[in-house]
TIRO-2110 file (N, C-alpha, C; in Angstrom, 1 decimal):
// TIRO-2110
200.8, -82.5, 76.0, N, 1, A
200.1, -83.7, 75.7, CA, 1, A
200.5, -84.8, 76.6, C, 1, A
201.5, -84.8, 77.4, N, 2, A
201.9, -85.7, 78.4, CA, 2, A
201.5, -85.1, 79.8, C, 2, A
200.4, -85.7, 80.3, N, 3, A
199.8, -85.4, 81.5, CA, 3, A
200.6, -85.1, 82.6, C, 3, A
201.4, -85.8, 83.0, N, 4, A
202.5, -85.8, 84.3, CA, 4, A
203.2, -84.6, 84.0, C, 4, A
203.6, -84.4, 83.0, N, 5, A
204.7, -82.9, 82.7, CA, 5, A
203.7, -81.7, 82.9, C, 5, A
202.6, -82.0, 82.4, N, 6, A
201.5, -80.7, 82.5, CA, 6, A
201.0, -80.5, 83.9, C, 6, A
201.0, -81.5, 84.8, N, 7, A
200.7, -81.4, 86.3, CA, 7, A
201.6, -81.1, 87.0, C, 7, A
202.9, -81.6, 86.9, N, 8, A
203.9, -81.4, 87.7, CA, 8, A
204.7, -80.2, 87.2, C, 8, A
204.7, -79.8, 86.1, N, 9, A
205.4, -78.8, 85.5, CA, 9, A
206.7, -78.9, 85.3, C, 9, A
207.5, -78.0, 84.7, N, 10, A
209.1, -78.0, 84.3, CA, 10, A
209.7, -76.9, 85.0, C, 10, A
211.1, -77.3, 85.2, N, 11, A
211.9, -76.2, 85.8, CA, 11, A
212.8, -75.9, 84.6, C, 11, A
213.0, -74.9, 84.4, N, 12, A
213.9, -74.3, 83.3, CA, 12, A
215.0, -73.5, 83.7, C, 12, A
216.2, -73.8, 83.2, N, 13, A
217.4, -73.2, 83.7, CA, 13, A
217.9, -72.6, 82.2, C, 13, A
217.8, -71.3, 82.2, N, 14, A
218.2, -70.5, 80.9, CA, 14, A
219.4, -69.7, 81.3, C, 14, A
220.7, -70.1, 80.3, N, 15, A
221.6, -69.2, 80.5, CA, 15, A
221.7, -68.2, 79.4, C, 15, A
221.6, -67.0, 79.6, N, 16, A
221.3, -65.8, 78.7, CA, 16, A
222.7, -65.0, 78.7, C, 16, A
223.9, -65.7, 78.9, N, 17, A
225.1, -65.0, 78.8, CA, 17, A
225.3, -64.2, 77.6, C, 17, A
224.7, -64.7, 76.3, N, 18, A
224.8, -64.2, 74.9, CA, 18, A
223.8, -63.2, 74.5, C, 18, A
223.0, -62.7, 75.6, N, 19, A
222.0, -62.0, 75.2, CA, 19, A
222.6, -60.3, 75.1, C, 19, A
222.2, -59.8, 74.0, N, 20, A
222.8, -58.2, 73.7, CA, 20, A
221.9, -57.4, 72.9, C, 20, A
222.4, -56.4, 72.5, N, 21, A
221.5, -55.2, 72.0, CA, 21, A
220.9, -55.9, 70.6, C, 21, A
221.6, -57.0, 69.7, N, 22, A
221.1, -57.5, 68.4, CA, 22, A
219.8, -58.2, 68.8, C, 22, A
219.7, -58.7, 70.1, N, 23, A
218.4, -59.2, 70.4, CA, 23, A
217.2, -58.4, 70.9, C, 23, A
217.5, -57.3, 71.9, N, 24, A
216.6, -56.5, 72.2, CA, 24, A
216.1, -55.5, 71.1, C, 24, A
217.0, -55.1, 70.1, N, 25, A
216.4, -54.3, 69.1, CA, 25, A
215.3, -54.8, 68.3, C, 25, A
215.2, -56.1, 68.2, N, 26, A
214.3, -56.7, 67.3, CA, 26, A
212.9, -57.3, 68.0, C, 26, A
212.9, -56.7, 69.2, N, 27, A
211.9, -57.3, 70.2, CA, 27, A
210.8, -56.2, 70.3, C, 27, A
209.7, -56.5, 69.9, N, 28, A
208.6, -55.4, 69.8, CA, 28, A
207.6, -55.8, 70.7, C, 28, A
206.6, -54.7, 71.0, N, 29, A
205.4, -55.0, 71.8, CA, 29, A
204.7, -56.3, 71.5, C, 29, A
204.6, -56.7, 70.3, N, 30, A
203.9, -57.9, 70.1, CA, 30, A
204.6, -59.1, 70.7, C, 30, A
205.9, -59.2, 70.4, N, 31, A
206.7, -60.2, 71.0, CA, 31, A
206.7, -60.2, 72.5, C, 31, A
206.6, -59.3, 73.2, N, 32, A
206.8, -59.1, 74.4, CA, 32, A
205.4, -59.6, 74.9, C, 32, A
204.3, -59.3, 74.5, N, 33, A
203.1, -59.9, 74.8, CA, 33, A
203.0, -61.3, 74.5, C, 33, A
203.4, -61.7, 73.5, N, 34, A
203.5, -63.1, 73.2, CA, 34, A
204.2, -64.0, 74.2, C, 34, A
205.5, -63.5, 74.5, N, 35, A
206.4, -64.2, 75.6, CA, 35, A
205.4, -64.3, 76.8, C, 35, A
204.9, -63.2, 77.2, N, 36, A
204.1, -63.1, 78.2, CA, 36, A
203.0, -63.8, 78.4, C, 36, A
202.2, -64.2, 77.2, N, 37, A
200.9, -65.0, 77.1, CA, 37, A
201.3, -66.4, 77.2, C, 37, A
202.7, -66.7, 76.5, N, 38, A
203.3, -68.0, 76.6, CA, 38, A
203.4, -68.6, 78.0, C, 38, A
204.2, -67.6, 78.8, N, 39, A
204.6, -68.0, 80.2, CA, 39, A
203.3, -67.9, 81.1, C, 39, A
202.0, -67.3, 80.8, N, 40, A
201.0, -67.3, 81.8, CA, 40, A
199.9, -68.2, 81.3, C, 40, A
200.0, -68.9, 80.3, N, 41, A
199.0, -70.1, 80.3, CA, 41, A
198.6, -70.1, 78.8, C, 41, A
199.1, -69.6, 77.7, N, 42, A
198.7, -70.0, 76.5, CA, 42, A
199.3, -71.1, 75.9, C, 42, A
200.3, -71.6, 76.6, N, 43, A
201.0, -72.8, 76.2, CA, 43, A
200.6, -73.9, 77.2, C, 43, A
200.3, -75.1, 76.8, N, 44, A
199.8, -76.0, 78.0, CA, 44, A
201.0, -76.7, 78.6, C, 44, A
201.6, -75.9, 79.4, N, 45, A
202.8, -76.4, 80.0, CA, 45, A
202.9, -75.5, 81.2, C, 45, A
203.0, -76.2, 82.5, N, 46, A
203.1, -75.3, 83.7, CA, 46, A
204.7, -75.2, 84.0, C, 46, A
205.2, -73.9, 84.0, N, 47, A
206.5, -73.6, 84.3, CA, 47, A
206.7, -73.5, 85.9, C, 47, A
207.3, -74.5, 86.6, N, 48, A
207.4, -74.6, 88.0, CA, 48, A
208.2, -73.5, 88.5, C, 48, A
209.4, -73.4, 87.9, N, 49, A
210.4, -72.3, 88.2, CA, 49, A
211.2, -72.0, 86.8, C, 49, A
211.6, -70.8, 86.8, N, 50, A
212.6, -70.5, 85.7, CA, 50, A
213.8, -69.8, 86.3, C, 50, A
214.8, -70.4, 86.1, N, 51, A
216.2, -69.9, 86.6, CA, 51, A
216.9, -69.4, 85.5, C, 51, A
217.1, -68.1, 85.6, N, 52, A
218.0, -67.1, 84.7, CA, 52, A
219.4, -67.0, 85.1, C, 52, A
220.5, -67.6, 84.5, N, 53, A
221.9, -67.4, 84.9, CA, 53, A
222.4, -66.7, 83.9, C, 53, A
223.6, -66.1, 84.4, N, 54, A
224.6, -65.4, 83.5, CA, 54, A
223.8, -64.4, 82.6, C, 54, A
223.0, -63.6, 83.2, N, 55, A
222.2, -62.7, 82.7, CA, 55, A
223.2, -61.2, 82.6, C, 55, A
223.2, -60.6, 81.5, N, 56, A
223.8, -59.2, 81.4, CA, 56, A
223.0, -58.3, 82.0, C, 56, A
223.3, -57.1, 82.3, N, 57, A
222.4, -56.0, 82.9, CA, 57, A
221.4, -55.8, 81.7, C, 57, A
221.5, -55.8, 80.4, N, 58, A
220.6, -55.4, 79.4, CA, 58, A
219.3, -56.5, 79.4, C, 58, A
219.6, -57.8, 80.1, N, 59, A
218.6, -58.7, 80.0, CA, 59, A
217.5, -57.9, 80.9, C, 59, A
218.0, -57.5, 82.0, N, 60, A
216.9, -56.8, 82.9, CA, 60, A
216.0, -55.7, 82.3, C, 60, A
216.4, -55.1, 81.3, N, 61, A
215.6, -54.3, 80.4, CA, 61, A
214.5, -54.9, 80.0, C, 61, A
214.9, -56.2, 79.2, N, 62, A
213.9, -57.0, 78.5, CA, 62, A
212.9, -57.4, 79.7, C, 62, A
213.3, -58.0, 80.6, N, 63, A
212.5, -58.5, 81.7, CA, 63, A
211.6, -57.4, 82.3, C, 63, A
212.1, -56.3, 82.6, N, 64, A
211.3, -55.2, 83.1, CA, 64, A
210.1, -54.6, 82.0, C, 64, A
210.4, -55.1, 80.6, N, 65, A
209.4, -54.7, 79.7, CA, 65, A
208.3, -55.8, 79.6, C, 65, A
208.8, -57.1, 80.2, N, 66, A
207.8, -58.1, 80.1, CA, 66, A
207.2, -58.2, 81.5, C, 66, A
207.7, -58.0, 82.5, N, 67, A
207.2, -58.0, 83.8, CA, 67, A
205.5, -57.4, 84.0, C, 67, A
205.2, -56.4, 83.4, N, 68, A
203.8, -55.8, 83.7, CA, 68, A
202.7, -56.8, 82.8, C, 68, A
203.3, -57.6, 82.0, N, 69, A
202.3, -58.6, 81.2, CA, 69, A
202.2, -59.7, 82.2, C, 69, A
203.1, -60.1, 83.0, N, 70, A
203.0, -61.5, 83.8, CA, 70, A
202.0, -61.5, 85.2, C, 70, A
201.5, -62.3, 85.4, N, 71, A
200.8, -62.5, 86.7, CA, 71, A
201.8, -62.7, 87.8, C, 71, A
201.5, -62.5, 89.1, N, 72, A
202.2, -62.7, 90.3, CA, 72, A
202.7, -64.0, 90.4, C, 72, A
202.2, -65.0, 90.0, N, 73, A
202.6, -66.4, 90.2, CA, 73, A
203.7, -66.6, 89.3, C, 73, A
203.7, -66.2, 87.9, N, 74, A
204.8, -66.3, 87.2, CA, 74, A
205.8, -65.4, 87.4, C, 74, A
205.6, -64.1, 88.0, N, 75, A
206.8, -63.2, 88.3, CA, 75, A
207.7, -63.9, 89.4, C, 75, A
206.6, -64.5, 90.3, N, 76, A
207.4, -65.0, 91.5, CA, 76, A
208.3, -66.3, 91.3, C, 76, A
207.9, -66.9, 90.2, N, 77, A
208.8, -68.1, 89.9, CA, 77, A
209.9, -68.1, 89.1, C, 77, A
210.2, -66.8, 88.7, N, 78, A
211.3, -66.5, 88.0, CA, 78, A
212.5, -65.9, 88.8, C, 78, A
213.5, -66.8, 88.9, N, 79, A
214.7, -66.7, 89.9, CA, 79, A
216.0, -66.2, 89.0, C, 79, A
216.5, -65.0, 89.4, N, 80, A
217.8, -64.5, 88.6, CA, 80, A
218.9, -65.0, 89.6, C, 80, A
220.0, -65.8, 89.0, N, 81, A
220.9, -66.0, 89.7, CA, 81, A
222.2, -65.3, 89.5, C, 81, A
222.4, -64.6, 88.3, N, 82, A
223.6, -63.8, 87.9, CA, 82, A
224.7, -64.9, 87.6, C, 82, A
225.8, -64.7, 88.1, N, 83, A
226.9, -65.8, 87.8, CA, 83, A
227.1, -66.6, 89.1, C, 83, A
226.0, -66.6, 90.1, N, 84, A
226.3, -67.3, 91.3, CA, 84, A
225.7, -68.8, 91.1, C, 84, A
226.4, -69.6, 90.5, N, 85, A
225.9, -71.0, 90.4, CA, 85, A
225.5, -71.6, 91.7, C, 85, A
226.1, -71.4, 92.8, N, 86, A
225.9, -72.0, 94.0, CA, 86, A
224.5, -71.7, 94.6, C, 86, A
223.9, -70.5, 94.2, N, 87, A
222.4, -70.2, 94.5, CA, 87, A
221.6, -71.1, 93.5, C, 87, A
222.0, -71.3, 92.4, N, 88, A
221.3, -72.3, 91.4, CA, 88, A
221.3, -73.7, 92.0, C, 88, A
222.5, -74.1, 92.5, N, 89, A
222.6, -75.5, 93.0, CA, 89, A
221.6, -75.7, 94.4, C, 89, A
221.4, -74.5, 95.0, N, 90, A
220.4, -74.6, 96.3, CA, 90, A
219.1, -75.0, 95.7, C, 90, A
218.6, -74.7, 94.5, N, 91, A
217.4, -75.0, 93.8, CA, 91, A
217.3, -76.1, 92.9, C, 91, A
218.4, -76.2, 92.3, N, 92, A
218.3, -77.3, 91.3, CA, 92, A
219.4, -78.2, 91.8, C, 92, A
219.1, -79.4, 91.7, N, 93, A
220.2, -80.4, 92.2, CA, 93, A
221.3, -80.6, 91.0, C, 93, A
222.4, -80.3, 91.6, N, 94, A
223.6, -80.3, 90.5, CA, 94, A
223.9, -81.7, 89.7, C, 94, A
223.3, -82.8, 90.1, N, 95, A
223.4, -84.2, 89.4, CA, 95, A
222.4, -84.0, 88.3, C, 95, A
221.6, -83.0, 88.3, N, 96, A
220.6, -82.9, 87.1, CA, 96, A
221.3, -81.8, 86.2, C, 96, A
222.4, -81.2, 86.5, N, 97, A
222.8, -80.1, 85.6, CA, 97, A
224.2, -80.7, 84.9, C, 97, A
224.3, -80.0, 83.7, N, 98, A
225.5, -80.3, 82.8, CA, 98, A
226.9, -79.9, 83.5, C, 98, A
227.9, -80.0, 83.2, N, 99, A
229.1, -79.7, 83.7, CA, 99, A
229.5, -78.1, 83.5, C, 99, A
228.9, -77.6, 82.5, N, 100, A
229.3, -76.1, 82.4, CA, 100, A
228.2, -75.4, 83.4, C, 100, A
227.3, -75.9, 83.9, N, 101, A
226.6, -75.3, 85.0, CA, 101, A
226.9, -75.7, 86.3, C, 101, A
228.2, -76.3, 86.5, N, 102, A
228.6, -76.8, 87.8, CA, 102, A
228.1, -78.0, 88.2, C, 102, A
227.3, -78.8, 87.3, N, 103, A
226.7, -79.8, 87.8, CA, 103, A
227.6, -81.3, 87.4, C, 103, A
227.1, -82.3, 87.7, N, 104, A
227.8, -83.4, 87.4, CA, 104, A
227.1, -84.4, 86.6, C, 104, A
225.9, -84.0, 86.1, N, 105, A
225.0, -84.8, 85.1, CA, 105, A
225.5, -84.8, 83.8, C, 105, A
225.2, -85.9, 82.9, N, 106, A
225.5, -85.9, 81.7, CA, 106, A
224.2, -85.4, 81.0, C, 106, A
224.3, -84.3, 80.1, N, 107, A
223.2, -83.8, 79.6, CA, 107, A
223.1, -84.5, 78.2, C, 107, A
222.0, -85.3, 78.0, N, 108, A
221.7, -85.8, 76.7, CA, 108, A
220.3, -85.6, 76.4, C, 108, A
220.1, -84.4, 75.8, N, 109, A
218.6, -84.3, 75.4, CA, 109, A
218.3, -84.7, 74.2, C, 109, A
219.0, -85.5, 73.5, N, 110, A
218.5, -86.0, 72.2, CA, 110, A
217.1, -86.5, 72.0, C, 110, A
216.7, -87.3, 72.8, N, 111, A
215.1, -87.7, 72.8, CA, 111, A
214.3, -86.5, 72.9, C, 111, A
214.5, -85.7, 73.8, N, 112, A
213.8, -84.6, 74.0, CA, 112, A
213.6, -83.7, 72.8, C, 112, A
214.7, -83.4, 72.1, N, 113, A
214.7, -82.7, 70.9, CA, 113, A
214.0, -83.4, 70.0, C, 113, A
214.0, -84.6, 69.7, N, 114, A
213.6, -85.2, 68.7, CA, 114, A
212.0, -85.4, 69.0, C, 114, A
211.5, -85.6, 70.1, N, 115, A
210.0, -85.5, 70.5, CA, 115, A
209.6, -84.1, 70.2, C, 115, A
210.3, -83.2, 70.5, N, 116, A
209.7, -81.7, 70.1, CA, 116, A
209.7, -81.4, 68.9, C, 116, A
210.6, -82.0, 68.0, N, 117, A
210.7, -81.7, 66.6, CA, 117, A
209.5, -82.5, 65.9, C, 117, A
209.1, -83.6, 66.3, N, 118, A
207.7, -84.3, 65.9, CA, 118, A
206.7, -83.3, 66.3, C, 118, A
206.6, -82.5, 67.3, N, 119, A
205.3, -81.6, 67.8, CA, 119, A
205.5, -80.2, 67.1, C, 119, A
206.4, -80.1, 66.3, N, 120, A
206.5, -78.7, 65.6, CA, 120, A
205.3, -78.1, 65.5, C, 120, A
204.4, -78.8, 64.5, N, 121, A
203.2, -78.0, 64.1, CA, 121, A
202.2, -77.6, 65.4, C, 121, A
202.3, -78.8, 66.3, N, 122, A
201.5, -78.4, 67.5, CA, 122, A
201.9, -77.1, 68.3, C, 122, A
203.1, -76.9, 68.3, N, 123, A
203.8, -75.8, 69.0, CA, 123, A
203.4, -74.5, 68.3, C, 123, A
203.5, -74.7, 66.8, N, 124, A
203.1, -73.5, 66.1, CA, 124, A
201.9, -73.2, 66.0, C, 124, A
200.9, -74.2, 66.3, N, 125, A
199.5, -73.7, 66.5, CA, 125, A
199.3, -73.0, 67.9, C, 125, A
200.1, -73.2, 68.8, N, 126, A
199.8, -72.6, 70.2, CA, 126, A
200.5, -71.1, 70.1, C, 126, A
201.5, -71.0, 69.2, N, 127, A
202.1, -69.7, 69.0, CA, 127, A
201.2, -68.8, 68.3, C, 127, A
200.5, -69.4, 67.3, N, 128, A
199.7, -68.6, 66.5, CA, 128, A
198.5, -68.3, 67.4, C, 128, A
197.9, -69.1, 68.1, N, 129, A
196.9, -68.8, 69.2, CA, 129, A
197.2, -67.6, 70.1, C, 129, A
198.5, -67.6, 70.5, N, 130, A
199.0, -66.7, 71.7, CA, 130, A
199.2, -65.5, 70.8, C, 130, A
199.7, -65.3, 69.8, N, 131, A
199.8, -64.1, 68.9, CA, 131, A
198.4, -63.6, 68.5, C, 131, A
197.5, -64.5, 68.3, N, 132, A
196.1, -64.0, 67.9, CA, 132, A
195.5, -63.4, 69.1, C, 132, A
195.8, -63.8, 70.4, N, 133, A
195.3, -63.3, 71.8, CA, 133, A
195.8, -62.1, 71.9, C, 133, A
197.0, -62.0, 71.7, N, 134, A
197.5, -60.7, 72.2, CA, 134, A
197.3, -59.5, 71.0, C, 134, A
197.2, -60.0, 69.9, N, 135, A
197.0, -58.8, 68.8, CA, 135, A
195.4, -58.4, 68.6, C, 135, A
194.5, -59.4, 69.0, N, 136, A
193.2, -59.3, 68.8, CA, 136, A
192.5, -58.5, 69.8, C, 136, A
END
């Protein structure tokens, strides 16, 4: 709904250090296709870059399952940094990152979380449409 964000896109930094078998065992083909649909245009937001940090080897299994459903643009915009925060800092200004990611910024996303909660029904509609797309 915010035009500037939809045009400029967002940069996501995802710390998946806690990802494990408990997560991967509950992910089926429908969920994989829904994630891929979400990332490739079923959701009205452009992902400029997605930075994945602290990913265990098991996360690569999930990514390899999702990869065939992603287009080249999305695949090329996902960057895996492992535990190397210096490579993350080359792509994302440390002043924008919280201290636990080697940054110096203050992370206060209270307003963003509140705004997202207000749009919960809007998000649910997009997820339902994405699921209908991949199941239909």
